[in-house]
N, C-alpha and C positions, 0 to 999 in steps of 0.2 A: 519708343513704341509703347506708350502707356496704355493704349487701347487698340483693339483690332481695327485696322483700316477697312473701309467699306469694300466689299467685293467688287472688283473691276474698276474702282475709282482710281487707285494708284497703279496697280500692277497689271490690270487687264487679265484675261483668262486664257487667250489663245493667240498664237503667232506673235508673241512678245517675249522680251527678256527684261528682267528687273534686277537691279543691283541693290546691295545693302551692306552696311558695316555694323559690327558690334564693338564699339570703342573699348569697353571694359575688358574684352577678351582678345583684343588685337586681331580681330578676324574681319575679313571681307568676303563677300559672296555674291553669287548671281543665281537666279532661277530663270529657266526658260521653258516654254511649252510651244510646240508646233502642232498644227492640225491641217487646215487647208493648204498651207505652204508645202508640207510634205506630200500630200496627195497630188498636188500640181507637179511636183518634181518627179514623183514615182510614175505618174500617168504617162510620161514620155518613154517609159521602158516597160518591158514585160519581164521584170525580175521575179524569180521564185521567192517564196516567203523569207527564207534565211537571208537572202541578199537584200531584200527590202528592209529587214530589221537592222542589219548592220549599217546600211546607208542612213536609215533614220537616226540611229545612234550617233553616227558621224556628223550629221547635220545639226543635231542638238549640241554636240560638243563644240562644233564650229560657232554656233550661236552664243554659247556660254563664253567662249574665249574671245571671239571677235567683237562682241558687244562691249568689251573693255577697252577697245582702241580709243585713244584720246582724240579730241577735236573732230570727231565724226568723219575722219578721213583714213584712207589706207585699206589694206586687204590682208586677211589672214587665211592661209591655206593649210589644211590638214591633209596629210597624205600617208597612207599605210600601204606598204609594198613588200612583195616577196617574189622569189623566183620559182618556188616549188609548191605553193599552196593552191587551194581551190580558187582563192581570190588572188589575182596577180597585181591588181592596183585598185585602190579606193581613194577618191579625191572628193573633198568637200571644202568649199571656201565661202568666205564672208566678206562682202564689200561694204564698207561703211560709207554713210552719207548723212547729211543733216536730216533727211527724211526717215532714216532708219537703216537696217541692215538687210542686204540682199544676199540670199543663199542659193547655192547651186551645188550639184554633186553627181557623181556617176561611179559605177563599179565595172571593172573588167574581171571576168571569172571563167573558169573551165567547168562546164556543166557536168561532165563525166566525173571529175574529181569532187565536185560538190555533191553529187548523188551518193558517192561513197561515204559521205559524212553523216547521212541520215537527215531527219527532219529538224533536228535541233543541234547543229554543230557548235562546238566550242570555238573560242577565238583562235586557239592553236589549230583546230581542225580547218578553219577557214584560211588562215594565213601561214601556218607552219612557222618556220623561223624567219620572221620579217622584221621590219623596223617602222617606227612612227616618226614622221617629220612634221614639225610645225614651223611654218614660214610666215614672217610678218614683213609686209612691204608697206612701210609708212609713207606718207606724203607730207610735204611742207605746205604751208598756206599757199593757195593758188594752184595746187595740183602737181607741183614739181616732185618727182620721186626722190626718196632719201635712201640711206644705206639699208640694205636688206638684212634682216636677222633670221637665222634658222637654227633650230635645235633638233637633234636626231638621237633617238634612244631605241633600244631593242623593243619590239612589240611583245610585251610581257604582261601577264595578268589574265583574269577571267573575262575581261570585257575591255572595250575601248576606253571606258571611264577609268578603269584601274591602270591601263597603260598610260593614260594622261597623268594620273597621280605619280607614277614612276617618272614620267618626263619632268614634272615640276620639281620633284625631290632631287633628281640627278642633275638636271640642267640648271636649275635656279635655286636649289637648296631651300625650297618653300614647301613645308608640309601642307598637303592638300587632301580634300575628300571630294570625290566625284561620284554621283549616282545618276544613272540614266535608265529610264524605263520606257518601253514601247508597248502600245496596246492597239490592236486592230479589232474593231467591232465585227459582229457577225452580219450575215445577210448583205454583204457588200458595203457595210459601213466603213467610214474612212479610218485612217491611221492617226493616232494621237501619240506624241512622244514628248516626254518632259525630262528635265535634268536640273540638278543642283550642283554648284561648285562652291566650296568654301575653302579659304586659305588663311594660314597664319601669316600676318604681315611681317616682313623682314624687320629685324631690329639691328641696331649697332652699325648703321651705315657710316656714321662718323663718330669715332672715338668710343664705341660701345661694343659689347660682345656680339659676335656674329651669331645669328639664330641657330645655324646648324652646329655650332660648337657646344651648345648647351645639351645637357643630358636629359632634361625633362622640360615639359611645357605644360604646366597645370592648366593654364587658361585655355590653351588649344585643346587639351584633352577633354575639358568640360564641354566646349563647343562641339567637338567631334562626337562625343557621346550623344548629344542632343540630335545632331544631324543624322546619325545612324538610325534614329527611330523613324525616319521618313518612310512612309509606305508608298509602294508603287502606285496605288490608286490615287494618292494625293497629287502625284506628279502628272498623272494622265487623266485627271478629271477636268473636262473643259469648262465645267461650271464653277470651279473653285479658283478664285483669283490668286494670282501669284503672291500678292501681299498677304493673303490669308494663309498660304503655305508657310511663309516666313513667320507669321504670327503664331501658328500652331507649334512651331518648333522652339521659338525663342522668346515667347511672351513674358517669361519670368525674368529676363535680363533687365538691368536698370535702364538701358537705352539701346534701341535698334534704329539706326538711321536708314530709311528707305530712300534710295537714289532714283534718278530718272528712269522711266520706262522706255524701252526701245522697241519700235515696231519692226517686225520681221516679214520679209516678202521673198518671193522667188525672183531671182535676177540672173538670167543666163548670159546677158550682155552680148548676144550674137549681133553682129553689125555688118551688113552687106558692104557698106562703104569701106569699113576697115579691112574686110576680106579682099576687096578689090585692090586696096592700097598695098597689102602684103603681096598678093599675086603679081602686081605690076613690077615688083622689084626683081622678079625672076627674068632671066633672058628670054627673048621671044621663042627661041628654040625649045627651051625647057617647058614653057607654058604650052606649046603645041603638043608636046609629049604627054602632058597631063590631061589634055582635052579628050572628050569622047567623040563618037562619030558625028554627033550633032554640033560639035564645036563648043561644048560647054566643059568647064572645069567644075566638077561636083565636089564641094567641100562639105564634109560631115562635121556636125557639132556633137561631140560625145556627151555633152551635158543635157541637151534637149532632144537629141536624136533627129534633128532636122537636117535636111540636105539642101545646100544652097547652090543652085546651078549658076555659074558665072560665065557669061558668054565671052569668048576670046576677044570679040570685037569691042567689048566694053572696057578693055584694059588698055591704058595708054602705053605707048612704047618708050 
């Protein structure tokens, strides 16, 4: 990256993710920023501000992690869950495709417990003692499912980003830095959320020392120090290209390789035909018990808050 790339030419400014590597530091990273996509997802719910913020953070994290899926296929699901916190369940997932990444998410919470936490609750205040699970469902060429991978760690840290750092260090022994910032404009302006993920590439896969066995990582520490200068305004400025964010942080490095940009969109994937297919697998007696007085089985989608009335007569026996 000998000179600054033009704003929006490589990285885009909004609803995109952009990858990069710093070969001399053995570092890989991604930057993502969401705007209209978040507004579209949030518009399906009447979440209070604290819940909107944590869901926005989760969607950015899902975009950062999901946009690393290979071959533009597969799905990554981020789930934070507890039994005693104000938030009982948070889900955000990313579905990869050649056209880009489709995001969706929702939150289940207890309004009374949330009110007890004040206007700016901590992560512990929202979740209490919970856990973070990251699940990857890859696909083979042609769409055939492959073996699922899942990692689970305690939900610890000051934010979902810090919990993700703990996840990578504990589950994969990869030192990581995650920063996520959320800004909502005044007077009804939309929400903008951005994030950066950088990681030290694993070493010693064959015949060399494992990364986590080393006591110091000077190249990583240098890259980390630069990344920690990232300002929230840089992540949430819709007029600042993602490539420009990378340039501001790492322009003194000998080489920064900017990878392909990934378009991000909302993708709930509700499908009436699929719902009918699932319901048709139930015995006729059970389907009858599910139906209302009008003879419809009403199926709720937690992601988009839509209700799909499926007529009993439309289901095959």
